[in-house]
N, C-alpha and C positions, 0 to 999 in steps of 0.2 A: 359655520356650525353654531347651532344654538346650545343652550346650557344642558338640555336633555340629552342631546347627542354626545356631548362631552362626558356627561355623567355615565351614560351607558357604556361608552368606550372605555372609560376609566375602570368601571366595575368589571367589565368583561376581561380586560387585561389583568386586573388583579386576581380574578377568579382563575384564569388560565395559569398564571404564575403560581398561585397557591396550590392548585391541583398538580402541577408539574413537580413541585417540591414535596408534596404529600406522598406521592406514589413513586418517588425516585430512589427507592431502596434497591440495592443491587442483589441479584439472584446469585448466590455463592456457587451453585452448581453450574450455572451457565458461564459465569466468569472463569471457573476452573477449567471447564471444557474448552473455552476459547483460548485460554492461556496455554493449555496443553497442546491444542491444535497448532497454535502459532509456533511453539517451540519445536514441534515435530516438523512443521513446514520449513522452518529455518534450518534445521539440521539436514533435511532432505536437500534443500537448495544448495547448502554448503557442500554436501557430498557430491552432488551432480556437478557443481562448478569446479571442484578440485579434480574430479575425474575427467571432465571434458576440456578444461582450459588448456592443458598441455597439447592435446591434439589440435585444438583450434589454433593455438599459436604456431604449431608446426605447419599446418595447412596454409596459414597466412604467410609464414616465412617462405615456404616453397613457392607460393604464388608470386610474392614480391621478388624472390630470386629469379624466377622464370622470366618475369617482365624485364628485370635488369639485364639478363643474358640476351634476351631477344633484342633489346635496344643496343647492346654492345656489338652483337653480331651484325646487325643491320647497319651500323655506323661504320 
């Protein structure tokens, strides 16, 4: 690389990093909407998990028990 290429590369990296920091202000409305949506999603997933988990555990226990009984009867 020659000196001109290095200078152009350095200036372009500096310009991009300056523009990134100059316009990096957070939109409060968008941040509040994203936070509210995340809290709602978390609550929904917790409600679904606590509702479905006992049934899922029961189905797995029945399936495991059935396999154990089949092995015991065939033996």
